[in-house]
Backbone as JSON, one array per atom type, in Angstrom:
{
  "sequence": "MTKHSQSTYLLRLPRSVRAEVERRSKADGVSINQFVATAVAEKLAVMNTEVFFAERGDRADFVAFDRLMRRKRGEAPRREDTIEQQLRVESRWT",
  "N": [[1.19, 13.42, 22.09], [4.22, 13.43, 23.78], [7.41, 15.07, 23.57], [9.36, 13.43, 24.67], [8.41, 10.9, 24.29], [8.89, 10.17, 21.76], [11.08, 9.16, 19.08], [13.9, 9.61, 16.9], [14.52, 8.35, 13.67], [16.58, 7.5, 11.14], [15.73, 6.77, 7.91], [16.26, 4.81, 5.13], [15.1, 4.69, 1.89], [14.24, 3.1, -1.2], [14.27, 5.02, -4.2], [11.92, 4.83, -5.75], [10.05, 3.88, -3.9], [10.07, 5.95, -2.04], [9.05, 8.01, -3.67], [6.46, 7.06, -4.09], [5.5, 7.05, -1.46], [5.59, 9.8, -0.94], [3.69, 10.67, -2.82], [1.36, 9.33, -1.96], [1.09, 10.23, 0.72], [0.69, 12.93, 0.32], [-1.72, 12.86, -1.1], [-3.34, 11.88, 0.93], [-3.23, 13.97, 2.63], [-1.41, 14.26, 4.71], [1.7, 14.44, 6.55], [4.87, 13.13, 5.35], [6.24, 11.87, 7.39], [4.14, 11.29, 9.23], [2.63, 9.58, 7.63], [4.42, 7.4, 7.19], [4.87, 6.6, 9.86], [2.28, 5.8, 10.59], [1.92, 3.71, 8.75], [3.86, 1.89, 9.65], [2.86, 1.38, 12.22], [0.42, 0.16, 11.53], [1.35, -2.15, 10.25], [2.63, -3.43, 12.4], [0.37, -3.9, 13.99], [-1.01, -5.76, 12.41], [0.81, -7.89, 12.45], [0.85, -8.46, 15.21], [-1.8, -9.23, 15.55], [-1.88, -11.53, 14.02], [-0.19, -13.19, 15.54], [-1.71, -13.31, 17.9], [-4.06, -14.72, 17.04], [-2.88, -17.1, 16.21], [-1.9, -18.1, 18.62], [-4.34, -18.4, 19.97], [-5.52, -20.32, 18.34], [-3.87, -22.48, 18.83], [-4.71, -23.19, 21.34], [-7.21, -24.12, 20.92], [-10.06, -26.27, 21.13], [-10.86, -28.5, 19.06], [-12.42, -30.77, 18.85], [-14.46, -30.33, 20.71], [-15.55, -28.07, 19.49], [-16.5, -29.14, 17.04], [-18.43, -30.87, 18.07], [-20.19, -29.03, 19.22], [-21.04, -27.66, 16.93], [-22.46, -29.64, 15.62], [-24.67, -30.14, 17.13], [-28.18, -30.58, 17.67], [-30.08, -29.19, 18.97], [-31.89, -26.18, 19.81], [-33.51, -23.23, 18.52], [-35.33, -21.6, 15.91], [-34.47, -18.28, 14.78], [-36.19, -15.54, 16.3], [-38.74, -13.47, 14.83], [-38.21, -10.72, 15.26], [-35.5, -10.82, 15.52], [-34.4, -11.2, 13.08], [-33.12, -10.07, 9.93], [-34.59, -8.36, 7.39], [-34.57, -9.1, 3.9], [-34.72, -6.86, 2.19], [-33.74, -4.8, 3.82], [-31.08, -5.57, 4.03], [-30.16, -5.2, 1.41], [-30.5, -2.42, 1.09], [-28.77, -1.44, 3.07], [-26.26, -1.98, 2.06], [-25.74, 0.05, 0.32], [-25.61, 2.38, 1.71]],
  "CA": [[2.42, 12.71, 22.31], [5.25, 14.33, 24.25], [8.69, 14.96, 22.88], [10.14, 12.34, 25.25], [7.86, 9.61, 23.88], [9.22, 9.98, 20.35], [12.49, 9.04, 18.76], [14.22, 9.89, 15.51], [15.09, 7.19, 13.0], [16.93, 7.76, 9.75], [15.2, 5.68, 7.1], [16.66, 4.81, 3.72], [14.1, 4.06, 1.04], [14.49, 3.2, -2.63], [13.64, 6.23, -4.76], [10.55, 4.54, -6.19], [9.2, 3.79, -2.7], [9.97, 7.32, -1.52], [8.14, 8.76, -4.53], [5.1, 6.59, -3.82], [5.14, 7.56, -0.13], [5.3, 11.23, -1.09], [2.43, 10.82, -3.55], [0.24, 8.87, -1.11], [0.92, 11.1, 1.88], [0.11, 14.18, -0.17], [-3.13, 12.57, -1.4], [-4.02, 11.72, 2.22], [-3.17, 15.24, 3.36], [-0.59, 14.11, 5.91], [3.14, 14.53, 6.3], [5.54, 11.87, 5.07], [6.52, 11.27, 8.7], [2.91, 10.71, 9.76], [2.26, 8.46, 6.76], [5.3, 6.26, 7.48], [4.6, 6.15, 11.23], [1.01, 5.08, 10.55], [2.15, 2.45, 8.02], [4.6, 0.99, 10.55], [1.92, 0.98, 13.28], [-0.53, -0.79, 10.94], [2.07, -3.42, 10.03], [2.78, -4.05, 13.72], [-0.95, -4.38, 14.41], [-1.28, -6.98, 11.64], [1.69, -8.95, 12.97], [0.38, -8.82, 16.55], [-3.07, -9.93, 15.38], [-1.52, -12.87, 13.54], [0.31, -13.93, 16.7], [-2.84, -13.52, 18.8], [-4.92, -15.79, 16.55], [-2.11, -18.34, 16.21], [-1.91, -18.59, 20.0], [-5.7, -18.86, 20.27], [-5.72, -21.56, 17.6], [-3.13, -23.55, 19.52], [-5.46, -23.59, 22.54], [-8.58, -24.5, 20.53], [-10.51, -27.65, 21.31], [-11.62, -28.72, 17.84], [-13.41, -31.82, 19.11], [-15.59, -29.64, 21.34], [-16.14, -27.2, 18.48], [-17.28, -29.98, 16.14], [-19.58, -31.35, 18.82], [-21.09, -27.89, 19.34], [-21.61, -27.35, 15.62], [-23.35, -30.73, 15.18], [-25.82, -30.32, 18.02], [-29.45, -30.43, 16.98], [-30.98, -28.36, 19.77], [-31.98, -24.77, 19.45], [-34.75, -22.81, 17.89], [-35.13, -20.63, 14.84], [-34.48, -16.89, 15.28], [-37.5, -14.87, 16.34], [-38.91, -12.51, 13.73], [-37.53, -9.46, 15.57], [-34.06, -11.04, 15.47], [-33.97, -11.41, 11.7], [-32.99, -8.89, 9.09], [-35.3, -8.57, 6.13], [-33.72, -9.03, 2.72], [-34.7, -5.49, 1.68], [-32.84, -4.01, 4.67], [-29.71, -5.95, 3.68], [-29.82, -4.56, 0.14], [-30.39, -0.98, 1.33], [-27.61, -1.12, 3.9], [-25.04, -2.06, 1.24], [-25.54, 1.28, -0.44], [-25.6, 3.57, 2.57]],
  "C": [[3.48, 13.72, 22.74], [6.54, 14.09, 23.48], [9.51, 13.77, 23.39], [9.62, 10.96, 24.83], [8.12, 9.32, 22.4], [10.72, 9.79, 20.19], [12.68, 9.32, 17.28], [14.9, 8.67, 14.92], [15.34, 7.56, 11.55], [16.53, 6.55, 8.92], [15.64, 5.84, 5.65], [15.63, 4.03, 2.92], [14.56, 4.1, -0.41], [13.73, 4.41, -3.19], [12.18, 5.98, -5.17], [9.6, 4.46, -5.0], [9.01, 5.18, -2.11], [8.99, 8.14, -2.35], [6.69, 8.36, -4.27], [4.62, 7.07, -2.45], [4.79, 9.04, -0.21], [3.94, 11.44, -1.76], [1.24, 10.45, -2.66], [0.02, 9.79, 0.09], [0.29, 12.43, 1.47], [-1.38, 13.99, -0.47], [-3.95, 12.43, -0.11], [-4.03, 13.0, 3.04], [-2.41, 15.14, 4.67], [0.88, 14.24, 5.54], [3.7, 13.15, 5.98], [5.81, 11.14, 6.38], [5.27, 10.59, 9.27], [2.48, 9.5, 8.94], [3.09, 7.22, 7.09], [5.04, 5.72, 8.88], [3.3, 5.35, 11.29], [1.17, 3.74, 9.85], [2.87, 1.43, 8.9], [3.66, 0.49, 11.65], [0.9, -0.04, 12.75], [0.13, -2.14, 10.71], [2.25, -4.15, 11.35], [1.45, -4.62, 14.22], [-1.3, -5.68, 13.69], [-0.45, -8.14, 12.19], [1.24, -9.41, 14.36], [-0.94, -9.59, 16.48], [-2.82, -11.36, 14.92], [-1.04, -13.75, 14.7], [-0.83, -14.27, 17.66], [-3.69, -14.7, 18.34], [-4.18, -17.12, 16.47], [-2.1, -18.95, 17.61], [-3.29, -19.1, 20.39], [-5.98, -20.18, 19.58], [-5.03, -22.73, 18.26], [-3.89, -24.06, 20.74], [-6.85, -24.13, 22.2], [-8.84, -25.98, 20.77], [-11.43, -27.96, 20.13], [-12.66, -29.83, 17.99], [-14.65, -31.2, 19.74], [-16.3, -28.73, 20.35], [-17.02, -28.01, 17.53], [-18.54, -30.5, 16.82], [-20.63, -30.23, 18.94], [-21.78, -27.6, 18.01], [-22.59, -28.42, 15.13], [-24.6, -30.87, 16.05], [-27.12, -29.94, 17.3], [-30.43, -29.56, 17.77], [-31.02, -26.94, 19.22], [-33.32, -24.47, 18.83], [-34.43, -21.77, 16.84], [-35.14, -19.22, 15.43], [-35.91, -16.34, 15.3], [-37.56, -13.83, 15.24], [-38.15, -11.2, 14.01], [-36.01, -9.59, 15.57], [-33.53, -11.24, 14.06], [-33.9, -10.08, 10.96], [-33.67, -9.19, 7.76], [-34.33, -8.38, 4.96], [-33.62, -7.6, 2.2], [-33.76, -4.62, 2.51], [-31.39, -4.32, 4.33], [-29.27, -5.25, 2.41], [-29.61, -3.07, 0.35], [-29.12, -0.63, 2.09], [-26.3, -1.21, 3.11], [-24.73, -0.74, 0.56], [-25.54, 2.52, 0.41], [-24.32, 3.66, 3.33]]
}
């Protein structure tokens, strides 16, 4: 990131929040600035994702979805397309 793509923002935090940010950033091995910048970016991503799915939901055709889910055609998965129960158990612990 170049110097021109960054800006400075004075942020006032309650002492308890500041103490928690300091503790968490130290535990993560990052600066307070990096911790806060990442937290803000994550919050924005969550908000943008919420908007994305709300807009997609508004365009959804639930009648077509229900029709698709009720259809009786199709075939069972082939053996090579299935996951054995033992593999599922092992993958949880790796």
